[in-house]
C-alpha positions as CSV (number, residue, x, y, z in Angstrom):
1,M,-14.7,70.5,29.0
2,R,-15.6,68.2,31.6
3,R,-17.9,68.8,34.3
4,K,-16.7,67.9,37.7
5,K,-19.5,65.8,39.5
6,L,-19.4,67.2,43.5
7,K,-20.5,64.7,46.2
8,K,-23.9,64.4,47.4
9,Q,-25.5,67.6,50.1
10,Q,-27.3,66.7,52.3
11,I,-31.5,68.8,52.1
12,Y,-32.0,70.5,55.4
13,C,-35.0,73.3,55.3
14,G,-36.9,74.7,52.4
15,Q,-33.3,77.2,52.1
16,D,-31.6,74.7,49.7
17,F,-34.0,74.3,47.3
18,R,-35.3,78.4,47.3
19,D,-31.6,77.9,45.6
20,W,-32.9,76.8,42.4
21,E,-35.8,78.6,42.1
22,G,-35.6,78.6,38.2
23,Y,-34.6,76.0,37.5
24,R,-36.9,73.4,35.0
25,I,-37.7,69.8,35.5
26,L,-35.1,67.8,32.4
27,Q,-35.9,64.3,33.5
28,V,-36.8,62.3,36.2
29,Q,-36.2,58.6,37.2
30,S,-36.8,56.2,39.8
31,D,-36.4,52.2,40.1
32,D,-38.6,49.2,38.9
33,L,-41.0,49.8,41.5
34,D,-41.0,53.8,40.4
35,R,-39.5,54.8,44.1
36,N,-35.9,55.7,44.8
37,V,-36.4,58.8,42.4
38,R,-33.4,60.8,40.6
39,I,-34.6,64.7,39.3
40,K,-32.6,66.5,36.7
41,L,-32.6,70.4,37.1
42,A,-31.2,72.9,34.9
43,N,-30.9,76.7,35.2
44,D,-31.1,78.7,32.3
45,E,-26.4,79.1,32.5
46,G,-26.3,75.1,32.1
47,H,-26.0,74.6,36.0
48,I,-27.5,71.0,36.8
49,V,-29.0,69.2,39.7
50,K,-29.5,65.8,40.7
51,L,-32.4,66.0,43.2
52,F,-32.6,62.1,45.0
53,L,-35.8,61.1,46.8
54,D,-35.4,57.7,48.8
55,D,-38.5,55.5,48.3
56,L,-39.2,56.3,52.2
57,C,-40.7,59.8,50.9
58,F,-43.3,58.3,49.4
59,D,-45.3,57.6,52.1
60,G,-48.4,59.2,50.7
61,E,-48.1,62.0,54.3
62,T,-44.5,62.8,54.5
63,M,-45.4,65.3,50.2
64,S,-48.0,66.5,49.1
65,Y,-48.4,69.0,46.1
66,T,-50.8,71.6,44.9
67,E,-51.8,72.7,41.4
68,W,-52.7,76.0,40.5
69,Q,-54.5,77.0,37.1
70,G,-55.0,80.9,36.7
71,A,-53.9,84.0,36.9
72,P,-52.5,84.7,40.8
73,H,-49.3,81.9,39.7
74,S,-49.1,82.8,35.7
75,E,-49.0,86.8,37.1
76,T,-46.1,85.3,39.5
77,I,-43.9,83.8,37.1
78,K,-43.8,86.5,34.6
79,K,-43.4,88.5,37.4
80,N,-40.4,86.5,38.0
81,R,-39.2,86.4,34.6
82,H,-39.0,89.6,33.3
83,G,-37.4,90.9,36.6
84,A,-40.3,93.2,37.9
């Protein structure tokens, strides 16, 4: 069965990302300058989403992240996986 590729959708707010909670990152691709990033996500049912991050996102101010270690985040993941 062939998958149907849908047109690109715009991302406007956090809800657009919440729809993909529980998805896994399968692949990260970028151009020669390591910009214009494409991230492929998939859920357990095989639904795939591709995120397209324009190089304008990578200015050192627009996006940021934090990393977590230890129990607080680990417990949240366990609860979400087990439906508690």
